[in-house]
N, C-alpha and C positions, 0 to 999 in steps of 0.2 A: 503493500500500500504506500510506502514512503521510503525515502532514502535515509531518514533519520529514525533512530530508535527513540523510545520514550526516555530512556536514561540519558541519551546524548544531549538533548536540549534541556531536560530537567536538571541535569547535573550543573549546567551553566547558569540555571535560573535559581531554583529553590529546591530544597529537599522536601518532597511531599509527605515524608513519613513523620515529620515533627509538627508540633502544634503551631509553631511560628510559620512553618512552611504552609500548613493548611490555611492559616490566616492570610498570608500574602497571596496564595493562589486563589482563595475565596474572593479577596478584594479584586484581583486581576480579572476573574470571571465576571463579577458584577460590573466592573468598569468596562470591560469589552462589550458585554451585552447592553449596558447603558448607552455606550457610544452608538451601537447599531440602532437601538430603539429611538434615540434622539434624532439621529440622522434621517431615519425613515419617517418618523411620525411628525416631528417638529419642522425639520428643514427640507422634507420631501425629497431626500436624496435617493437615487435608484438603489434598490437592494444590493445589487452587485458591488457598487462603490461602498455602500455602508458596511457590508460584510468584509470587504478588503481592508478598509480603514479600521474596523473593529478588531480584526485579527492582529493588525500591527499594534493597536492599543493594548490588547490582551498580553501580547508578548512583552511589550515595554513595561507594563505594570507588574508582570511576573518576574521582571529582572533578567530576562533572557537577552543575549546579544541579538541585535536586530538583523544582522546578516543571516543568522540561523533561523530566526522567525520567518524571514522572507523565503528562505529555502524550504522550510516546513510548509508554509502556505502554498507555494507554487507546486510542491510535490503533491500535496493534498488535492489541489485544484486539478492537476493533471490526471491523477489516478481516478478521481471521481468522474471526470468527463470521459476518460477511457472506459470506465466501468459501465456508465449509464447513458452517455451522450448518444451513441448510435441507437440505443433502444428508444430514447425519447424521439429521435428523428424518425425512426420507422413508425412509431405510434402516431406521430403527426401526419405522416404520409397516408397511413391507413384511414385516419379520421377524415382527412381532406377528401380522399376518394369516396368515402362513405357519404359525406355531405354533398359534394358536387354532382355525384352520379344520380342522386335521388334515392339511394339505398336507404338512407335514414327515413325519408318520406314513406318508402314502401313498408318498412317495419311499423312505423306509426300508423299508417292507414290500415294495415292488415289487422293489427291488434285492436284499434279503436272500432273497426267494423264488427268485431265479435264481442265488444264490451258495451255496457250501458247500465244506467241506474246505479245501484250500490256497488257494482263491480268496477265502475269507472276509476275511483282512486287507486285500486289495485292494478288496473291496466296502466295507469300513469307511472306507478312504481316500476312495473315491468319494462315499459318503454324506456324510462330514464336509465334503468340499470343496464339494459342491453346497449343502448346508444352511448352510455357513459363509459363503457369498457375501453374503447379506443380513443375517446375524445378528451381533451383538456376540459377542466371544469367550466371556464369562461365560454369556450366554444359550445359546450353542451347546453349552457344556459341560452345562448343566442339562438341555438337550433330548436330548443324545446319550448321556450317561453311562448313563441307564437302559437304553438300547438295548444299549450295550456290555456291561453287567452281565447282561442277559437272554440275549444271544447267547452269552456265555462260559459261563453256567451251563447253559442248555438244550442247547447244542451240545457241552458238555464241552471247551471250548477254554481254552488258557492265557489268563489275564486280560490279561497284558502283550501277548500276540500279537494280541489284538483291540483293546485299549485304546490302545496307542501309535500305531497307524495313524490312529485317529480323532482323537486329540489332535494329531498332526502335521498332518492336513488342516485342522483348525480354526486352528492356530497360524500356518501358512503363509498362509492367507487373511487372518488378522488383521494380519500384519506387512507383507505385500507387495501385497495386492490392494485397490484402491478398490472400493466406497465405505466401507471401514473408516476410522475417524477418523484414525489415524496416517498412512497413505498420503495421504489427502486433504489433511491439514495440510502435509505435506512437499511435495506437488505445488504447493499454493498458495504456500508459502514460496519455493521455488526457481523458480517460474514454468514448471514442466514441463507438457507436453501430457498430459492425462489419458488420452486414448485410446491414445497410444503407450506410456505407462507401464503401462496395463492390459495391452496386448498383450505387452510385454516381461516384465511381472510374471508372466503366465501361463506364458511360455516358461521363466522361471527356476523357477517354482513346481513344475512337473511333475516334473523330475528331483529337485528338493529333497525333495518330499514322498515320493517313492518311496524315496529313501535313508534319510530320517529315520523313515519310517513302516514299511512292510512289511519292509524289509531290516533295519533296526535292531531291530525288534520281535523278531526271532529271537534276537538277542544278549540283549536285555532280558529275554526270557522265561527264559533260562538263568540270568541273574544274580538275578532276583527271581521266584521261583515261589511265588505266594501264591494261596490259594483266593478265590473270589468272596465278598465280605463279605455274609452272608445278610441282615443288617439293612438293607443299602442296595439290595437288589433290589426294585424298585418294581413298580407296575402298569404298564400300557402308557404310553409317553411322552406320548400325548395326554392321559391322565388326570393325569399328573404336571404337565403344563402347566396343566390346569384347576385343580389345587390351588394352583399358583403365582399364578394370577390371582384366586383367591378366588371364582370364579363356579361354582356348582353345575352349571350346564349348559354348561360350557366344552367338554366333549367333544361334538363335532358328531355328530348322528345319522347323517350320511353324509359320506364323504370326497370331496374334489375328485378328479378323474381325475389319473392320473400324468402324462399328456402335457400337460394344461393347467397343472398345477403346475410342472412342469419348464420349460415355455415361459415362464411368468410370471417365475420366478426368473432365468432367463437373458436375459429381454428387455432390461434396461438394459445388460447386458454386450454383447449383440449390437449394440445401437444405438450404443454408444460405440466399439466396435471398427469398425463400419461407417464411422463418421465418420473415424476415423484412416486407414482404408484409402482412402476417397475423397480425403482430403487429400493422400495420397501419390500416388495414380494421376492425379487431375485436376490438382492443384497450381495452381489458378487461383481465388483468392478471389472473383472476379466471376462465375464460372461458376454457372449456375442450380443444377445438381446439387450442387455443393459447398456452396452457400449453404443449400440445403434440408437437407443432412446436417449442416451446422454447427449447425443449429437442433435437429433431432430427435436428434442424437447428443451434444448438450451434456449434462453430468451432470444438471442440473436437470430438463430435459425428459425425459431417459431414465428417471430414477427416478420422476418424477411420472407418466409414462405407465405404468410398472410398477405403481405404487400404484393408479391408477385401474382398470387391467385386473384387478389382484388382488382388488379389491372385488367383481368379478363372477365371475372364474374360481376364486377361493378362498372369499370370503365368501358370496356368493349361492349358489354351488354347494354349500356346506356347509349351506345352509338358514338362514343368518343373515338376520335382518330388517334393515331400514335402521337402526333404532335400535341393534341389536347391533353393526353395523359401525361406527357412530359411537362407541359405547362402546369398542370395540377400539382405534380410532384414538386416542381420548383417553388410554386406559391405556398406549399405547405411548410417549407423549411424556413422561410424568412421570419414568420412570427415567433418561432421558437428560439431565436438567437438570444433574446433576453432571458428566457427560461434556462437555457444551457449555461449562461454566464452566472445566473443566480445560483443554480445548482452547483456549478464548479466552485464559486466563491464560498458557498456553504461547506463544500468538502475541504477547502483550504482552511476555513475557520475551525472545522472539526479536527483537522490534523494539527493545527496550532494548539488546540485544547489538549489533545493527547500528548503531543511532544513536550508541552510545558509541564506535564505531570498532573494535569487536572483529572485525567481519566483515572489515574491511580488514587487521587484524593477522593473522587466519587466512590471508587471501589471500597476504600477504607471506611468512609462515612457510612456506606450502606451496611457494612459488616458491624461497625461499632453501634449504629443506631437500630440495627435489626429491621431495616425497612426492606420489604420485598422488592427485588429488582424491578419487577414489572410495574409496581405501584410508583416507585421512584421515577421510572422512565415516563410514565403517564403524567405525573405531577410536573416534571421539568418541562415537558412539551406544553402543558397547559399554561405555565407561567410565561414562556416565551411567546406562545400564541396570543395571550392577552396583551402582552407588551408590544409586539410588532404587528399583529394583525395578519401575518402571513403564515398559512399552514405549512408551506414549503420551508420557510426559514425556521419555523419551530421544529419541523421534522429533522432537517439536516443538523441543526444545532444540538438538539436533544440526542440524536444518534451519536454524535461525536462525544458527548459527555458520558453516555452510558455504555459505549462500545466495549470497554474493558470488562463489563459485567457479563458479556456473552462468552468470554473465553472458556469458562468451565460449564457452559450450558449444553444441554442436549439439542439435537436438531429442532425438535418441536418447540422447546422453550426459547431458542434463539428466534424462531419465527414469531412466537407470541410476543417477544420483546419488540420486534418491528411493529406488530399490530398495536401494542400498548402505546408506542410513540405516535403512530398514526391516529389513534383514537384521541390522545391528548391534544394533538395539533388541530383538531376541529372544534375545540371548546369555545363557546360563546363568541361568535363573530360579532364585532361591534363597529364603532365609527371609524376605526383605523384599518378596516378591511375593505378592499375594493369590492369584494363580493357583496358586502352589506349594501353598498350604494347601488350596485347593479340590480339587486333584487328590489330594493326600495323604489327605484325609478320605473322599472318594468311593471311592477304591480300597482304603482300609483299610491303608495302608502306614505305616511309620515314616519318620523324616526321612532316614535313610541310604538306604533303598530308594527314596524319592522322588528323591533326588539322582542315584542310579544309573540312574534311568529317565527321569523327566520332565525334570530339569535337563540331563542329558546329551543328551536328544533335542532340547531347545531349542538347545543349543550346536551340535549337528550341523546343524540348520536354518540357524543364523546363519552358520556357517563355509562350508557348501556353497553357500548362496545368495550369500554374499559373493564366493566364488571364481568362481561362474558369472557374476556381474555383471562382475568384472574380465576374464574371458575374452571376454564379449560386447563389452566396450569395445575389445578389440583388433581386432574384425572389423567393427564398425559405424562 
């Protein structure tokens, strides 16, 4: 992961095993995080720059030589981008093909055609969860909110009754399920098995999204009963996606089939889960079957296969020319530059934490205070989420702090550590979170109404998922 060992930098900074060392490192961590929080929230500095400056501040307050801090930060940035950068790019390509080809419309239309009445909130959860697998959260919102508004208006449903389940499905996917950036970075940081994390993530996600989605939406609809904002009701979602791309012909003249679209979206999930299952059943790294599945079920090959298949099942099926598919791929990569930089800088901050001895300090504190590692990971992610407003920043920072705790963990518990971090990173979205304002404006709510619905829904997801992770740790 890095060219510096923990001892190399820590020896030049402070001794993490002494009380004085704990105090200085504790101050350094608080100072580094405070710098990041102030830069992001008060001075509106981009998270990439804030994380970079915060990493340097952390090293300086820890008393480490700045040249070694810089080396540690760049090594962490490089290893993180190497570990997850290609996966994020492939996920973005798959999501763009899904949106531009009309495949997302096909999934939405097919499910809504078979749903109605009391089943509609459950249909919205299903749509959001399937669509949310390959899409970034913000893209998912832009794609699904038009559907939510149209369904609520045409079916005369409560806006919250339809909207909260869709938001819950997107949010749970974003926080718990790879290939979203947060979970991928946490998996890379703690050395967890992606397939096992994916399987356990789905296990945690299902009851979580049911409670925070259809069930909570009944309460939210009573608390906030507002009409559908007329000015926000758009044309069909495929047309909205066409406007977003700036391409007059983005709406495909024909849609990919529902079966092919669903199979394409789920292909990487199936391959990664199959690898995890074979690893458990065969449990012999030299066995031919396990070696084959280790290759086809690796995240890189699974996502690459899905992208290649999508070019035919989505792009060509929608009538895209070869040039149009190439253009779609190109346009999918530009928006994720910022995400890659933030994730990379988060990895640099994480490595600075580890190499400064902070990871050892957290390990000692968890032993001395007898705090369960999973609970500690959840609490750290919660604090950083509340301070910065970013689930991704909370995930990468918390993963760096608790990574040493995974050293002695089993495969399943390392995966649960990732899920605990992801659950904590979703806690109580408020005014410093861009998602808060996105939901507020789309639904035409005021700040108080947004807190009573969106913010509380996020908190329910975080608490329920965290509790389920702790329960699973008792039986695995």
